[in-house]
C-alpha positions in Angstrom: -0.1 -0.2 -0.5 1.6 3.3 -0.7 2.0 6.2 1.6 -0.8 8.7 0.2 -3.5 5.6 0.3 -2.4 4.7 3.4 -2.9 8.2 5.2 -6.2 8.6 3.1 -7.6 5.3 5.3 -5.9 6.4 8.5 -7.5 9.9 7.8 -10.9 8.8 6.7 -12.1 7.1 10.2 -10.3 9.7 12.1 -12.3 12.2 10.3 -15.5 10.8 9.8 -15.8 10.2 13.6 -14.8 13.7 13.9 -17.0 15.3 11.7 -19.8 13.0 13.3 -19.7 14.1 16.7 -19.7 17.9 15.0 -22.7 17.3 13.4 -24.5 15.6 16.2 -25.0 11.7 14.5 -23.5 8.7 16.4 -20.1 7.1 15.3 -18.5 4.2 17.0 -17.6 5.6 20.4 -19.1 8.9 20.3 -21.9 9.8 22.7 -24.4 11.8 20.5 -28.1 12.4 20.0 -29.4 9.2 17.5 -28.9 9.2 13.6 -31.5 10.7 11.9 -33.4 8.1 9.0 -31.9 9.4 5.2 -34.5 10.7 2.8 -32.5 7.3 0.9 -31.7 4.0 1.1 -28.1 2.9 -0.2 -27.5 -0.3 -2.4 -24.7 -1.3 -4.4 -24.2 -1.5 -8.1 -21.9 -4.5 -9.3 -19.1 -2.3 -11.7 -18.0 -1.5 -8.5 -16.9 -4.9 -8.4 -16.1 -5.5 -12.1 -12.1 -5.7 -11.5 -13.1 -8.3 -9.0 -15.4 -10.0 -11.2 -13.6 -9.9 -14.3 -10.6 -11.4 -12.9 -12.6 -14.7 -11.7 -12.3 -13.7 -8.2 -16.0 -13.2 -7.4 -18.7 -14.4 -9.4 -22.5 -12.7 -10.1 -23.9 -15.7 -7.8 -22.0 -14.4 -4.9 -22.4 -10.7 -5.3 -25.1 -10.2 -2.7 -23.4 -11.7 0.0 -20.4 -10.0 -0.8 -22.7 -6.9 -0.6 -24.0 -8.0 3.2 -21.2 -9.8 4.4 -18.5 -6.9 3.0 -19.8 -3.6 2.7 -23.1 -4.2 5.4 -25.5 -3.1 2.1 -28.8 -4.8 1.6 -29.2 -3.8 -2.0 -27.7 -5.1 -5.3 -28.0 -3.9 -8.9 -26.6 -6.6 -11.3 -24.7 -5.5 -14.4 -25.9 -7.6 -16.9 -22.9 -8.5 -18.5 -21.6 -10.7 -15.7 -24.7 -13.4 -16.0 -25.6 -12.0 -19.9 -26.3 -15.5 -21.2 -28.7 -16.9 -17.9 -31.9 -14.1 -18.8 -33.7 -17.1 -19.8 -32.1 -19.9 -17.0 -35.1 -20.5 -14.7 -32.7 -22.6 -12.9 -29.9 -20.0 -12.4 -32.0 -16.8 -11.6 -33.9 -18.9 -9.0 -30.8 -19.7 -7.8 -29.7 -16.3 -7.3 -33.1 -15.2 -6.0 -32.6 -17.5 -3.4 -29.4 -16.8 -2.3 -30.6 -13.0 -2.0 -33.6 -13.9 -0.3 -31.8 -15.7 2.6 -29.6 -12.7 3.3 -32.4 -10.4 3.3 -30.9 -8.5 0.8 -33.1 -6.8 -2.0 -32.6 -6.9 -5.9 -33.0 -3.5 -6.8 -32.5 -3.2 -11.1 -30.8 -5.1 -13.8 -27.8 -2.6 -15.8 -28.4 -3.7 -19.1 -25.4 -2.7 -21.8 -25.1 -6.0 -23.9 -28.5 -6.2 -25.3 -28.7 -3.7 -28.5 -29.5 -0.2 -29.6 -32.6 1.3 -28.7 -32.1 4.3 -30.0 -30.7 3.3 -33.9 -32.0 5.2 -37.0 -32.3 1.8 -38.4 -35.6 0.5 -37.8 -34.8 -3.0 -38.1 -32.0 -2.8 -35.4 -34.1 -0.6 -33.0 -36.9 -3.4 -33.0 -34.6 -5.9 -32.5 -32.8 -3.6 -29.5 -35.7 -3.4 -28.1 -37.1 -7.1 -28.1 -33.6 -7.8 -27.0 -34.2 -6.1 -23.8 -37.4 -8.2 -23.4 -36.0 -11.4 -21.4 -33.8 -8.9 -19.1 -37.4 -7.7 -18.0 -38.1 -10.9 -17.8 -35.3 -12.0 -15.4 -36.0 -8.1 -13.6 -39.1 -9.4 -12.2 -38.6 -12.8 -11.6 -35.8 -11.1 -8.9 -38.0 -8.8 -7.6 -36.5 -5.8 -9.1 -38.1 -2.5 -9.7 -36.5 -1.4 -13.2 -34.2 -2.3 -15.4 -31.2 0.7 -16.5 -30.5 1.1 -20.5 -28.9 3.2 -23.1 -30.3 5.8 -25.3 -26.8 5.4 -28.6 -27.6 6.3 -31.8 -26.0 7.7 -34.6 -27.2 11.6 -36.4 -28.3 14.8 -35.3 -29.7 15.3 -31.8 -33.6 15.6 -33.6 -32.6 12.5 -35.0 -31.3 10.6 -31.9 -34.4 11.8 -30.1 -37.2 10.5 -32.4 -35.5 7.0 -32.9 -35.3 7.2 -28.7 -38.7 7.7 -28.4 -39.8 5.1 -29.9 -37.5 2.8 -29.0 -38.0 3.7 -25.1 -41.4 4.3 -25.7 -42.1 0.5 -27.1 -39.7 -0.8 -24.3 -41.5 0.8 -21.4 -44.5 -0.4 -22.8 -43.4 -4.1 -22.7 -42.4 -2.9 -18.9 -45.7 -2.0 -17.9 -47.1 -5.1 -18.7 -44.8 -6.6 -16.4 -44.4 -3.4 -13.6 -40.5 -2.8 -14.4 -39.6 0.5 -14.7 -37.0 1.1 -17.8 -34.5 3.8 -16.7 -32.0 6.0 -18.8 -29.0 7.2 -17.7 -26.6 9.4 -18.8 -24.0 7.9 -20.5 -22.2 9.9 -23.0 -23.1 11.8 -25.9 -27.0 13.0 -25.9 -27.8 10.7 -22.7 -25.9 13.3 -20.7 -27.3 17.0 -22.2 -30.6 16.8 -19.2 -32.5 19.6 -21.2 -32.2 16.6 -24.2 -33.4 13.2 -22.3 -35.8 15.5 -20.6 -37.6 16.7 -23.6 -37.4 12.4 -24.7 -38.9 11.4 -21.1 -41.4 14.1 -22.0 -42.4 12.2 -25.5 -42.4 8.8 -24.3 -45.1 10.1 -21.1 -44.9 6.6 -19.9 -44.8 6.5 -15.7 -42.8 3.0 -16.6 -39.9 5.3 -18.3 -37.7 7.2 -16.0 -34.4 8.3 -15.7 -31.0 6.9 -13.2 -29.0 10.3 -12.7 -25.3 9.2 -12.4 -23.7 12.1 -10.8 -20.3 11.7 -12.8 -21.4 10.9 -16.5 -22.0 13.9 -18.3 -19.5 13.6 -21.1 -21.2 15.3 -24.1 -18.3 14.8 -26.5 -14.5 14.0 -26.1 -14.1 17.7 -25.0 -17.5 19.1 -23.9 -19.3 18.0 -20.4 -22.2 19.3 -19.6 -23.0 20.4 -15.9 -23.4 17.9 -13.8 -25.8 19.7 -11.6 -28.0 21.4 -14.0 -28.2 17.7 -15.5 -29.2 16.0 -12.5 -31.9 18.8 -11.6 -33.6 18.3 -15.2 -33.7 15.0 -14.2 -34.9 14.7 -11.4 -38.4 14.5 -12.7 -38.5 10.8 -14.3 -35.6 9.4 -11.5 -36.7 6.1 -9.9 -33.0 6.6 -8.3 -29.6 7.7 -9.0 -26.2 6.1 -9.2 -23.8 8.3 -6.8 -20.3 8.0 -8.8 -17.1 8.0 -7.0 -13.2 8.0 -8.3 -11.2 9.1 -5.8 -11.4 10.9 -2.5 -9.3 13.6 -0.2 -8.1 13.1 3.3 -11.6 14.4 4.5 -13.1 11.5 3.0 -14.7 14.1 0.5 -14.8 13.4 -3.6 -12.3 15.0 -4.4 -14.2 16.7 -8.1 -18.1 15.6 -6.8 -19.8 17.9 -4.5 -21.8 15.1 -3.1 -23.8 17.6 -0.6 -24.7 20.0 -3.4 -26.1 16.8 -5.7 -27.6 15.0 -2.5 -29.9 18.1 -1.7 -30.7 18.3 -5.6 -32.0 14.7 -5.0 -34.0 15.7 -2.4 -35.5 18.5 -3.3 -36.5 17.4 -7.2 -37.8 13.6 -6.1 -41.1 12.8 -7.1 -43.5 10.0 -5.6 -41.9 7.5 -8.5 -37.8 7.8 -6.5 -37.8 4.6 -5.7 -35.3 6.0 -2.9 -32.1 4.0 -3.8 -28.0 5.7 -4.2 -26.6 2.5 -5.9 -22.7 3.1 -5.1 -20.7 2.9 -8.2 -17.2 3.2 -7.1 -15.0 3.6 -10.5 -11.5 4.7 -9.4 -8.5 3.4 -9.1 -6.6 4.8 -6.8 -7.8 2.5 -4.0 -9.1 -0.6 -4.2 -12.4 -1.8 -4.7 -13.4 -2.7 -1.8 -11.8 0.6 0.1 -13.8 2.3 -2.6 -16.7 1.2 -1.8 -16.5 1.3 2.0 -15.1 5.1 1.4 -18.3 6.2 -0.9 -20.9 4.4 1.6 -19.1 6.4 4.6 -19.6 9.7 2.2 -23.7 8.9 1.4 -23.7 7.7 5.5 -22.3 11.3 6.6 -24.0 13.6 3.9 -26.8 11.6 4.2 -27.5 13.1 7.5 -26.7 16.4 6.6 -29.4 16.8 4.1 -32.2 14.8 5.5 
């Protein structure tokens, strides 16, 4: 472990305790008033452990146990690529659900990246993409998830891709409605990271089962242009059923180095509607800390700032 990482981990524990005492919520070993209930719950996005999974040190089947036993998190968000050939495997899904149920872990959603385009300008490709997502809606329904997360990507003008998105997302949301499963769009680069563009698409789709999953950090429009994250999250919140709490690195005080979590959580609290399912999914994507360390640091940050905004 390098010195900067060791110092960070040491300081994180001390600083977290100090902030807890100063702000009136309990920390281990401190005497203070009871903690306020946060306005959101914490879930763990499987992508936070993608390097561990890709190295074969963890399987999708054991993800819920890892979340509960190692991090004390009782809600999980799966990523389709880690069980992409199992969407129609009833035996596999039954065992996956049994393991999470036995642990008291809630399956929140499935992030779908491998099922094909929903905003392709070619009608046939778009139709195929829509229908390829059906199996994941079915799997989400079986596992007890509230939604799947999808991407809106296509090549063309903003208007052309918007029209294709309204068609593709609209048709998929109709299928989701039949199963009572939400279809959530994440800001994932390109047009989808433009809050105004995405909110217009959502209004045109006009289906309560079509929603958004604002990511705190995915606002890259082009290689050189980035959309304002705070404006983007605010514009997406009227349609949001959850949020993705992205984090990459932390300073000695335990704050994310480039993302103002307190400001964002205030925006989320103010902008949430009755459709908001109440989960902030940890998605640690940094390199300096290990995946386990990054998850713990993000959880501590959410808990600390969540107390201040509740």
